[in-house]
N, CA, C and O atoms as a GROMACS GRO file, in nm:
protein
  448
    1UNK      N    1   0.780  -0.281  -1.196
    1UNK     CA    2   0.754  -0.367  -1.046
    1UNK      C    3   0.582  -0.359  -1.048
    1UNK      O    4   0.507  -0.270  -1.089
    2UNK      N    5   0.566  -0.443  -1.009
    2UNK     CA    6   0.401  -0.519  -0.956
    2UNK      C    7   0.376  -0.489  -0.800
    2UNK      O    8   0.460  -0.480  -0.711
    3UNK      N    9   0.239  -0.476  -0.793
    3UNK     CA   10   0.239  -0.438  -0.678
    3UNK      C   11   0.262  -0.541  -0.552
    3UNK      O   12   0.249  -0.540  -0.429
    4UNK      N   13   0.285  -0.594  -0.613
    4UNK     CA   14   0.300  -0.759  -0.536
    4UNK      C   15   0.437  -0.707  -0.435
    4UNK      O   16   0.459  -0.706  -0.314
    5UNK      N   17   0.521  -0.664  -0.572
    5UNK     CA   18   0.653  -0.657  -0.472
    5UNK      C   19   0.664  -0.514  -0.414
    5UNK      O   20   0.757  -0.470  -0.346
    6UNK      N   21   0.563  -0.456  -0.448
    6UNK     CA   22   0.531  -0.298  -0.319
    6UNK      C   23   0.497  -0.351  -0.213
    6UNK      O   24   0.527  -0.296  -0.108
    7UNK      N   25   0.406  -0.505  -0.212
    7UNK     CA   26   0.377  -0.504  -0.050
    7UNK      C   27   0.509  -0.558   0.005
    7UNK      O   28   0.532  -0.559   0.126
    8UNK      N   29   0.602  -0.607  -0.093
    8UNK     CA   30   0.682  -0.694   0.014
    8UNK      C   31   0.782  -0.571   0.037
    8UNK      O   32   0.870  -0.576   0.124
    9UNK      N   33   0.766  -0.477  -0.032
    9UNK     CA   34   0.896  -0.343   0.043
    9UNK      C   35   0.796  -0.277   0.183
    9UNK      O   36   0.834  -0.262   0.299
   10UNK      N   37   0.709  -0.259   0.146
   10UNK     CA   38   0.567  -0.211   0.234
   10UNK      C   39   0.602  -0.322   0.398
   10UNK      O   40   0.646  -0.278   0.504
   11UNK      N   41   0.577  -0.424   0.377
   11UNK     CA   42   0.617  -0.533   0.460
   11UNK      C   43   0.772  -0.519   0.504
   11UNK      O   44   0.786  -0.535   0.625
   12UNK      N   45   0.868  -0.497   0.449
   12UNK     CA   46   0.975  -0.491   0.486
   12UNK      C   47   1.049  -0.379   0.611
   12UNK      O   48   1.130  -0.380   0.704
   13UNK      N   49   0.916  -0.248   0.506
   13UNK     CA   50   0.996  -0.128   0.596
   13UNK      C   51   0.898  -0.125   0.718
   13UNK      O   52   0.936  -0.040   0.799
   14UNK      N   53   0.789  -0.187   0.756
   14UNK     CA   54   0.717  -0.193   0.870
   14UNK      C   55   0.808  -0.327   0.947
   14UNK      O   56   0.802  -0.337   1.070
   15UNK      N   57   0.862  -0.392   0.893
   15UNK     CA   58   0.897  -0.492   1.021
   15UNK      C   59   1.041  -0.434   1.057
   15UNK      O   60   1.119  -0.498   1.128
   16UNK      N   61   1.064  -0.338   1.016
   16UNK     CA   62   1.142  -0.197   1.067
   16UNK      C   63   1.090  -0.120   1.207
   16UNK      O   64   1.156  -0.100   1.309
   17UNK      N   65   0.955  -0.084   1.180
   17UNK     CA   66   0.924  -0.018   1.265
   17UNK      C   67   0.882  -0.104   1.386
   17UNK      O   68   0.918  -0.078   1.501
   18UNK      N   69   0.789  -0.225   1.346
   18UNK     CA   70   0.774  -0.351   1.474
   18UNK      C   71   0.859  -0.372   1.531
   18UNK      O   72   0.835  -0.400   1.648
   19UNK      N   73   0.992  -0.372   1.493
   19UNK     CA   74   1.101  -0.432   1.561
   19UNK      C   75   1.204  -0.358   1.706
   19UNK      O   76   1.251  -0.395   1.813
   20UNK      N   77   1.197  -0.229   1.615
   20UNK     CA   78   1.202  -0.129   1.744
   20UNK      C   79   1.101  -0.062   1.809
   20UNK      O   80   1.112   0.017   1.903
   21UNK      N   81   0.980  -0.107   1.740
   21UNK     CA   82   0.888  -0.090   1.847
   21UNK      C   83   0.852  -0.175   1.977
   21UNK      O   84   0.788  -0.129   2.072
   22UNK      N   85   0.918  -0.346   1.967
   22UNK     CA   86   0.959  -0.423   2.025
   22UNK      C   87   1.038  -0.407   2.145
   22UNK      O   88   1.017  -0.454   2.257
   23UNK      N   89   1.140  -0.326   2.101
   23UNK     CA   90   1.248  -0.294   2.180
   23UNK      C   91   1.228  -0.152   2.302
   23UNK      O   92   1.255  -0.131   2.420
   24UNK      N   93   1.170  -0.088   2.197
   24UNK     CA   94   1.178   0.028   2.266
   24UNK      C   95   1.019   0.107   2.321
   24UNK      O   96   1.041   0.211   2.382
   25UNK      N   97   0.880   0.074   2.308
   25UNK     CA   98   0.774   0.078   2.284
   25UNK      C   99   0.791   0.084   2.466
   25UNK      O  100   0.869   0.014   2.530
   26UNK      N  101   0.674   0.210   2.538
   26UNK     CA  102   0.704   0.203   2.639
   26UNK      C  103   0.532   0.196   2.686
   26UNK      O  104   0.480   0.117   2.765
   27UNK      N  105   0.465   0.314   2.606
   27UNK     CA  106   0.292   0.345   2.635
   27UNK      C  107   0.208   0.215   2.563
   27UNK      O  108   0.223   0.132   2.473
   28UNK      N  109   0.159   0.235   2.614
   28UNK     CA  110   0.028   0.184   2.546
   28UNK      C  111   0.010   0.205   2.444
   28UNK      O  112  -0.008   0.112   2.366
   29UNK      N  113   0.007   0.343   2.400
   29UNK     CA  114  -0.019   0.362   2.217
   29UNK      C  115   0.080   0.313   2.172
   29UNK      O  116   0.072   0.278   2.054
   30UNK      N  117   0.219   0.288   2.247
   30UNK     CA  118   0.345   0.288   2.141
   30UNK      C  119   0.341   0.106   2.086
   30UNK      O  120   0.402   0.056   1.992
   31UNK      N  121   0.229   0.029   2.201
   31UNK     CA  122   0.221  -0.108   2.189
   31UNK      C  123   0.130  -0.124   2.080
   31UNK      O  124   0.156  -0.202   1.988
   32UNK      N  125   0.047  -0.070   2.083
   32UNK     CA  126  -0.054  -0.046   1.970
   32UNK      C  127   0.000  -0.067   1.850
   32UNK      O  128  -0.003  -0.169   1.781
   33UNK      N  129   0.068   0.070   1.822
   33UNK     CA  130   0.125   0.100   1.682
   33UNK      C  131   0.189  -0.039   1.689
   33UNK      O  132   0.145  -0.108   1.597
   34UNK      N  133   0.262  -0.092   1.751
   34UNK     CA  134   0.346  -0.175   1.710
   34UNK      C  135   0.274  -0.305   1.662
   34UNK      O  136   0.296  -0.373   1.562
   35UNK      N  137   0.177  -0.322   1.769
   35UNK     CA  138   0.064  -0.443   1.706
   35UNK      C  139   0.021  -0.404   1.547
   35UNK      O  140   0.000  -0.483   1.455
   36UNK      N  141   0.013  -0.243   1.546
   36UNK     CA  142  -0.090  -0.264   1.386
   36UNK      C  143   0.029  -0.288   1.333
   36UNK      O  144   0.008  -0.393   1.273
   37UNK      N  145   0.128  -0.263   1.317
   37UNK     CA  146   0.212  -0.282   1.252
   37UNK      C  147   0.267  -0.388   1.199
   37UNK      O  148   0.265  -0.397   1.076
   38UNK      N  149   0.324  -0.487   1.275
   38UNK     CA  150   0.291  -0.606   1.280
   38UNK      C  151   0.207  -0.658   1.192
   38UNK      O  152   0.260  -0.707   1.092
   39UNK      N  153   0.026  -0.662   1.203
   39UNK     CA  154  -0.056  -0.664   1.133
   39UNK      C  155  -0.041  -0.623   0.998
   39UNK      O  156  -0.069  -0.680   0.893
   40UNK      N  157   0.008  -0.513   1.022
   40UNK     CA  158  -0.005  -0.459   0.851
   40UNK      C  159   0.102  -0.521   0.756
   40UNK      O  160   0.089  -0.523   0.634
   41UNK      N  161   0.208  -0.570   0.822
   41UNK     CA  162   0.325  -0.621   0.808
   41UNK      C  163   0.288  -0.776   0.781
   41UNK      O  164   0.378  -0.851   0.746
   42UNK      N  165   0.234  -0.795   0.788
   42UNK     CA  166   0.250  -0.991   0.802
   42UNK      C  167   0.114  -0.991   0.701
   42UNK      O  168   0.098  -1.081   0.618
   43UNK      N  169   0.014  -0.876   0.719
   43UNK     CA  170  -0.101  -0.928   0.601
   43UNK      C  171  -0.048  -0.893   0.428
   43UNK      O  172  -0.091  -0.951   0.328
   44UNK      N  173   0.058  -0.776   0.432
   44UNK     CA  174   0.068  -0.762   0.273
   44UNK      C  175   0.225  -0.914   0.222
   44UNK      O  176   0.243  -0.965   0.111
   45UNK      N  177   0.309  -0.940   0.359
   45UNK     CA  178   0.349  -1.059   0.277
   45UNK      C  179   0.298  -1.137   0.249
   45UNK      O  180   0.355  -1.200   0.160
   46UNK      N  181   0.158  -1.198   0.297
   46UNK     CA  182   0.090  -1.300   0.292
   46UNK      C  183   0.034  -1.270   0.164
   46UNK      O  184   0.028  -1.361   0.081
   47UNK      N  185  -0.016  -1.135   0.130
   47UNK     CA  186  -0.048  -1.106  -0.016
   47UNK      C  187   0.011  -1.117  -0.132
   47UNK      O  188  -0.036  -1.168  -0.234
   48UNK      N  189   0.175  -1.042  -0.107
   48UNK     CA  190   0.248  -1.106  -0.181
   48UNK      C  191   0.319  -1.214  -0.229
   48UNK      O  192   0.383  -1.232  -0.333
   49UNK      N  193   0.289  -1.305  -0.105
   49UNK     CA  194   0.350  -1.418  -0.158
   49UNK      C  195   0.250  -1.558  -0.185
   49UNK      O  196   0.272  -1.674  -0.150
   50UNK      N  197   0.131  -1.500  -0.260
   50UNK     CA  198   0.004  -1.528  -0.306
   50UNK      C  199   0.052  -1.569  -0.473
   50UNK      O  200   0.026  -1.668  -0.542
   51UNK      N  201   0.147  -1.424  -0.507
   51UNK     CA  202   0.124  -1.442  -0.624
   51UNK      C  203   0.295  -1.444  -0.658
   51UNK      O  204   0.324  -1.446  -0.777
   52UNK      N  205   0.381  -1.443  -0.581
   52UNK     CA  206   0.506  -1.444  -0.558
   52UNK      C  207   0.620  -1.553  -0.539
   52UNK      O  208   0.600  -1.571  -0.419
   53UNK      N  209   0.748  -1.657  -0.575
   53UNK     CA  210   0.819  -1.653  -0.507
   53UNK      C  211   0.836  -1.641  -0.349
   53UNK      O  212   0.888  -1.553  -0.281
   54UNK      N  213   0.751  -1.807  -0.300
   54UNK     CA  214   0.758  -1.740  -0.120
   54UNK      C  215   0.933  -1.727  -0.096
   54UNK      O  216   0.992  -1.624  -0.066
   55UNK      N  217   0.984  -1.840  -0.116
   55UNK     CA  218   1.116  -1.837  -0.106
   55UNK      C  219   1.235  -1.714  -0.076
   55UNK      O  220   1.327  -1.697   0.004
   56UNK      N  221   1.162  -1.630  -0.211
   56UNK     CA  222   1.226  -1.494  -0.268
   56UNK      C  223   1.142  -1.359  -0.178
   56UNK      O  224   1.205  -1.261  -0.135
   57UNK      N  225   1.037  -1.372  -0.166
   57UNK     CA  226   0.961  -1.296  -0.114
   57UNK      C  227   1.061  -1.297   0.038
   57UNK      O  228   1.147  -1.211   0.056
   58UNK      N  229   1.032  -1.416   0.149
   58UNK     CA  230   1.070  -1.416   0.253
   58UNK      C  231   1.222  -1.384   0.252
   58UNK      O  232   1.266  -1.380   0.366
   59UNK      N  233   1.310  -1.359   0.159
   59UNK     CA  234   1.435  -1.305   0.158
   59UNK      C  235   1.419  -1.179   0.152
   59UNK      O  236   1.444  -1.114   0.254
   60UNK      N  237   1.391  -1.136   0.078
   60UNK     CA  238   1.376  -0.947   0.058
   60UNK      C  239   1.307  -0.911   0.157
   60UNK      O  240   1.353  -0.807   0.207
   61UNK      N  241   1.215  -0.951   0.209
   61UNK     CA  242   1.118  -0.898   0.367
   61UNK      C  243   1.229  -0.921   0.475
   61UNK      O  244   1.234  -0.831   0.560
   62UNK      N  245   1.317  -1.018   0.490
   62UNK     CA  246   1.394  -1.073   0.594
   62UNK      C  247   1.527  -0.952   0.580
   62UNK      O  248   1.561  -0.885   0.678
   63UNK      N  249   1.585  -0.938   0.459
   63UNK     CA  250   1.678  -0.844   0.455
   63UNK      C  251   1.676  -0.700   0.426
   63UNK      O  252   1.762  -0.614   0.444
   64UNK      N  253   1.582  -0.695   0.386
   64UNK     CA  254   1.505  -0.481   0.438
   64UNK      C  255   1.481  -0.442   0.582
   64UNK      O  256   1.501  -0.333   0.634
   65UNK      N  257   1.427  -0.569   0.642
   65UNK     CA  258   1.360  -0.555   0.796
   65UNK      C  259   1.503  -0.559   0.892
   65UNK      O  260   1.529  -0.456   0.954
   66UNK      N  261   1.590  -0.671   0.904
   66UNK     CA  262   1.752  -0.684   0.928
   66UNK      C  263   1.817  -0.527   0.866
   66UNK      O  264   1.831  -0.430   0.940
   67UNK      N  265   1.851  -0.526   0.728
   67UNK     CA  266   1.983  -0.465   0.743
   67UNK      C  267   1.892  -0.274   0.776
   67UNK      O  268   1.974  -0.186   0.804
   68UNK      N  269   1.771  -0.237   0.771
   68UNK     CA  270   1.669  -0.173   0.757
   68UNK      C  271   1.678  -0.135   0.936
   68UNK      O  272   1.715  -0.024   0.973
   69UNK      N  273   1.646  -0.226   1.018
   69UNK     CA  274   1.675  -0.212   1.179
   69UNK      C  275   1.790  -0.201   1.215
   69UNK      O  276   1.800  -0.180   1.336
   70UNK      N  277   1.914  -0.208   1.141
   70UNK     CA  278   2.048  -0.212   1.156
   70UNK      C  279   2.077  -0.049   1.203
   70UNK      O  280   2.090   0.016   1.306
   71UNK      N  281   2.081  -0.029   1.056
   71UNK     CA  282   2.102   0.082   1.027
   71UNK      C  283   1.998   0.218   1.122
   71UNK      O  284   2.066   0.311   1.165
   72UNK      N  285   1.861   0.224   1.146
   72UNK     CA  286   1.769   0.285   1.196
   72UNK      C  287   1.814   0.281   1.386
   72UNK      O  288   1.806   0.373   1.468
   73UNK      N  289   1.868   0.118   1.410
   73UNK     CA  290   1.887   0.180   1.535
   73UNK      C  291   2.027   0.214   1.574
   73UNK      O  292   2.049   0.233   1.693
   74UNK      N  293   2.130   0.226   1.481
   74UNK     CA  294   2.219   0.347   1.471
   74UNK      C  295   2.195   0.452   1.460
   74UNK      O  296   2.233   0.527   1.550
   75UNK      N  297   2.122   0.508   1.348
   75UNK     CA  298   2.050   0.677   1.324
   75UNK      C  299   1.983   0.679   1.480
   75UNK      O  300   2.029   0.754   1.567
   76UNK      N  301   1.885   0.600   1.501
   76UNK     CA  302   1.795   0.683   1.594
   76UNK      C  303   1.795   0.636   1.720
   76UNK      O  304   1.724   0.692   1.804
   77UNK      N  305   1.870   0.535   1.751
   77UNK     CA  306   1.887   0.449   1.918
   77UNK      C  307   1.960   0.468   1.982
   77UNK      O  308   1.948   0.454   2.103
   78UNK      N  309   2.125   0.530   1.892
   78UNK     CA  310   2.266   0.529   1.989
   78UNK      C  311   2.307   0.404   1.957
   78UNK      O  312   2.412   0.442   1.903
   79UNK      N  313   2.311   0.295   1.946
   79UNK     CA  314   2.324   0.149   1.840
   79UNK      C  315   2.472   0.230   1.810
   79UNK      O  316   2.475   0.324   1.730
   80UNK      N  317   2.602   0.178   1.887
   80UNK     CA  318   2.750   0.196   1.828
   80UNK      C  319   2.766   0.163   1.675
   80UNK      O  320   2.736   0.052   1.630
   81UNK      N  321   2.818   0.266   1.597
   81UNK     CA  322   2.836   0.227   1.447
   81UNK      C  323   2.960   0.159   1.420
   81UNK      O  324   3.068   0.204   1.460
   82UNK      N  325   2.952   0.068   1.363
   82UNK     CA  326   3.066   0.006   1.307
   82UNK      C  327   3.100  -0.025   1.194
   82UNK      O  328   3.036  -0.119   1.146
   83UNK      N  329   3.164   0.013   1.142
   83UNK     CA  330   3.167  -0.026   0.960
   83UNK      C  331   3.175  -0.186   0.916
   83UNK      O  332   3.155  -0.231   0.803
   84UNK      N  333   3.210  -0.259   1.039
   84UNK     CA  334   3.187  -0.422   0.980
   84UNK      C  335   3.048  -0.437   0.952
   84UNK      O  336   2.995  -0.499   0.859
   85UNK      N  337   2.969  -0.341   1.088
   85UNK     CA  338   2.828  -0.373   1.088
   85UNK      C  339   2.712  -0.358   0.942
   85UNK      O  340   2.609  -0.418   0.912
   86UNK      N  341   2.796  -0.240   0.874
   86UNK     CA  342   2.776  -0.142   0.699
   86UNK      C  343   2.795  -0.255   0.667
   86UNK      O  344   2.709  -0.343   0.668
   87UNK      N  345   2.936  -0.272   0.626
   87UNK     CA  346   2.972  -0.424   0.508
   87UNK      C  347   2.875  -0.506   0.526
   87UNK      O  348   2.799  -0.526   0.431
   88UNK      N  349   2.856  -0.567   0.637
   88UNK     CA  350   2.799  -0.713   0.646
   88UNK      C  351   2.607  -0.656   0.650
   88UNK      O  352   2.518  -0.737   0.679
   89UNK      N  353   2.588  -0.560   0.628
   89UNK     CA  354   2.429  -0.518   0.553
   89UNK      C  355   2.433  -0.475   0.448
   89UNK      O  356   2.327  -0.496   0.390
   90UNK      N  357   2.515  -0.416   0.382
   90UNK     CA  358   2.538  -0.402   0.235
   90UNK      C  359   2.599  -0.569   0.170
   90UNK      O  360   2.584  -0.600   0.052
   91UNK      N  361   2.633  -0.615   0.222
   91UNK     CA  362   2.625  -0.805   0.166
   91UNK      C  363   2.486  -0.814   0.127
   91UNK      O  364   2.412  -0.809   0.028
   92UNK      N  365   2.486  -0.837   0.308
   92UNK     CA  366   2.297  -0.850   0.260
   92UNK      C  367   2.210  -0.818   0.179
   92UNK      O  368   2.135  -0.894   0.119
   93UNK      N  369   2.219  -0.640   0.169
   93UNK     CA  370   2.125  -0.602   0.053
   93UNK      C  371   2.144  -0.655  -0.047
   93UNK      O  372   2.049  -0.697  -0.114
   94UNK      N  373   2.294  -0.672  -0.094
   94UNK     CA  374   2.326  -0.712  -0.237
   94UNK      C  375   2.311  -0.863  -0.246
   94UNK      O  376   2.310  -0.903  -0.363
   95UNK      N  377   2.303  -0.931  -0.178
   95UNK     CA  378   2.242  -1.055  -0.131
   95UNK      C  379   2.066  -1.057  -0.205
   95UNK      O  380   2.032  -1.129  -0.299
   96UNK      N  381   1.981  -0.965  -0.138
   96UNK     CA  382   1.843  -0.957  -0.145
   96UNK      C  383   1.812  -0.884  -0.294
   96UNK      O  384   1.705  -0.903  -0.353
   97UNK      N  385   1.917  -0.799  -0.347
   97UNK     CA  386   1.887  -0.786  -0.491
   97UNK      C  387   1.929  -0.827  -0.555
   97UNK      O  388   1.891  -0.794  -0.667
   98UNK      N  389   2.049  -0.939  -0.548
   98UNK     CA  390   2.027  -1.045  -0.687
   98UNK      C  391   1.956  -1.091  -0.657
   98UNK      O  392   1.893  -1.106  -0.762
   99UNK      N  393   1.876  -1.158  -0.550
   99UNK     CA  394   1.778  -1.247  -0.551
   99UNK      C  395   1.645  -1.164  -0.613
   99UNK      O  396   1.539  -1.228  -0.610
  100UNK      N  397   1.643  -1.094  -0.641
  100UNK     CA  398   1.506  -0.995  -0.719
  100UNK      C  399   1.601  -1.030  -0.815
  100UNK      O  400   1.609  -1.153  -0.809
  101UNK      N  401   1.691  -0.979  -0.915
  101UNK     CA  402   1.712  -0.984  -1.004
  101UNK      C  403   1.678  -1.096  -1.048
  101UNK      O  404   1.575  -1.092  -1.116
  102UNK      N  405   1.733  -1.214  -1.034
  102UNK     CA  406   1.763  -1.330  -1.108
  102UNK      C  407   1.604  -1.434  -1.104
  102UNK      O  408   1.573  -1.518  -1.190
  103UNK      N  409   1.521  -1.397  -0.976
  103UNK     CA  410   1.338  -1.436  -1.025
  103UNK      C  411   1.299  -1.371  -1.075
  103UNK      O  412   1.291  -1.249  -1.084
  104UNK      N  413   1.242  -1.528  -1.150
  104UNK     CA  414   1.195  -1.405  -1.271
  104UNK      C  415   1.024  -1.361  -1.261
  104UNK      O  416   0.958  -1.407  -1.168
  105UNK      N  417   0.966  -1.280  -1.350
  105UNK     CA  418   0.827  -1.266  -1.342
  105UNK      C  419   0.720  -1.395  -1.313
  105UNK      O  420   0.609  -1.397  -1.262
  106UNK      N  421   0.769  -1.455  -1.345
  106UNK     CA  422   0.636  -1.558  -1.347
  106UNK      C  423   0.608  -1.552  -1.202
  106UNK      O  424   0.682  -1.548  -1.104
  107UNK      N  425   0.489  -1.554  -1.213
  107UNK     CA  426   0.398  -1.584  -1.057
  107UNK      C  427   0.358  -1.718  -1.027
  107UNK      O  428   0.327  -1.791  -1.121
  108UNK      N  429   0.355  -1.764  -0.905
  108UNK     CA  430   0.320  -1.898  -0.882
  108UNK      C  431   0.196  -1.959  -0.962
  108UNK      O  432   0.228  -2.046  -1.043
  109UNK      N  433   0.101  -1.939  -0.956
  109UNK     CA  434   0.003  -1.963  -1.067
  109UNK      C  435   0.043  -1.951  -1.248
  109UNK      O  436  -0.021  -2.026  -1.322
  110UNK      N  437   0.117  -1.885  -1.292
  110UNK     CA  438   0.186  -1.916  -1.429
  110UNK      C  439   0.266  -2.012  -1.410
  110UNK      O  440   0.289  -2.072  -1.515
  111UNK      N  441   0.325  -2.060  -1.308
  111UNK     CA  442   0.410  -2.154  -1.317
  111UNK      C  443   0.369  -2.327  -1.301
  111UNK      O  444   0.443  -2.423  -1.322
  112UNK      N  445   0.248  -2.328  -1.264
  112UNK     CA  446   0.176  -2.426  -1.220
  112UNK      C  447   0.105  -2.516  -1.352
  112UNK      O  448   0.033  -2.613  -1.330
   0.00000   0.00000   0.00000
């Protein structure tokens, strides 16, 4: 795995942080942390999309962020656990993994 995929993963993980921060921040320090997470997340996604296919990058970013946010909300913030949510998150993540698997290692520069 190259570093640009690591940027995508970092960006997706930070999306989980900032989405939760937008919902649960109460203090100025928490809001600043949320803003920093947003900035780093988008910087990482921009860096990765400069070398990887944009559609796949965005799908992986959104899938990790969405699935992770649902799980974090259930585990840390008391969101009701529903098996249907878990199944749908699993389907979403399977789609993201499938996109990653079928996407070639060709970068945007090599494709031109």
